[in-house]
TIKOL-827029 format. One line per 4 residues: their letters; for each residue x, y, z of C-alpha. Coordinates in steps of 0.1 Angstrom, whole numbers, plus 5000, padded with zeros to 4 digits. Example, Ala and Ser with C-alpha at 12.3 -4.5 7.8 and 13.67 -1.06 7.14 Angstrom:
AS> 5123 4955 5078  5137 4989 5071;
***
This chain:
MDDE> 5007 5173 4486  4986 5141 4491  5016 5124 4507  5019 5152 4532;
IVSD> 4982 5149 4541  4985 5112 4546  5017 5116 4567  4999 5143 4588;
TESL> 4969 5120 4593  4991 5091 4603  5010 5113 4627  4978 5126 4642;
SMNQ> 4965 5091 4646  4997 5079 4663  4996 5109 4686  4960 5102 4696;
DIFN> 4970 5065 4703  4998 5076 4725  4976 5101 4743  4950 5074 4749;
LLKS> 4976 5050 4762  4990 5076 4786  4956 5086 4798  4948 5050 4805;
QLEE> 4980 5045 4825  4972 5076 4846  4937 5063 4854  4952 5030 4864;
KDLQ> 4978 5048 4887  4950 5068 4902  4932 5036 4911  4964 5021 4925;
LKDK> 4969 5052 4947  4934 5050 4960  4940 5014 4969  4972 5023 4987;
DLQI> 4955 5051 5006  4929 5026 5018  4956 5001 5028  4974 5029 5048;
HELH> 4942 5038 5065  4936 5002 5075  4971 4999 5089  4966 5031 5108;
KLVE> 4935 5017 5124  4954 4986 5134  4981 5007 5150  4955 5026 5169;
NSQI> 4940 4994 5181  4974 4982 5192  4979 5014 5212  4944 5009 5228;
LLKE> 4954 4973 5237  4986 4985 5252  4969 5012 5273  4944 4986 5287;
KPQD> 4972 4963 5297  4956 4931 5284  4958 4901 5307  4951 4876 5280;
IKLL> 4983 4869 5261  4964 4850 5234  4944 4881 5225  4977 4900 5222;
EQHT> 4992 4872 5201  4961 4871 5178  4962 4909 5173  4999 4907 5164;
QDLD> 4991 4879 5139  4963 4899 5124  4986 4928 5119  5013 4906 5104;
DKIM> 4987 4890 5080  4975 4924 5069  5010 4936 5061  5019 4904 5043;
NIKG> 4986 4908 5023  4995 4944 5013  5030 4933 5003  5016 4905 4983;
RNIP> 4994 4928 4963  5023 4947 4948  5032 4936 4913  5069 4936 4902;
QQKR> 5065 4969 4881  5053 4987 4912  5081 4976 4935  5103 5005 4928;
SWHS> 5075 5031 4932  5062 5015 4964  5096 5007 4980  5093 5036 5004;
LELI> 5058 5026 5014  5070 4991 5022  5097 5006 5044  5072 5027 5062;
LSSI> 5049 4997 5067  5078 4975 5079  5088 5002 5104  5052 5005 5117;
YLIV> 5051 4967 5121  5084 4967 5140  5072 4995 5163  5040 4977 5171;
CLLL> 5058 4945 5178  5082 4963 5201  5053 4979 5219  5035 4946 5223;
CLAI> 5067 4930 5237  5071 4958 5262  5035 4953 5273  5040 4916 5278;
LKG> 5071 4922 5298  5054 4948 5320  5023 4927 5324;
***
């Protein structure tokens, strides 16, 4: 009888440890998701700024080059923040960000050619 109580107590303690570990991991993932949401929002602002620059047909190529460099730096910064364990879960986000980058670069090239 005492052995069963000890076994139940150990099992309960182990379950509590597992629960706490999983809870901690979920909280960490929530923070990571909030960070990614903020990064996506920042990139969205950069894309909007790129569209505004294209509409205004900038005469200063250096301004356009600087904006492209800022966008590239921002994307590289976001890619650099990902740790190896997250690579699989964020792979689709990286593809989206890369696609946005390519679209912006193409739009900028078109603006230069038209200008």
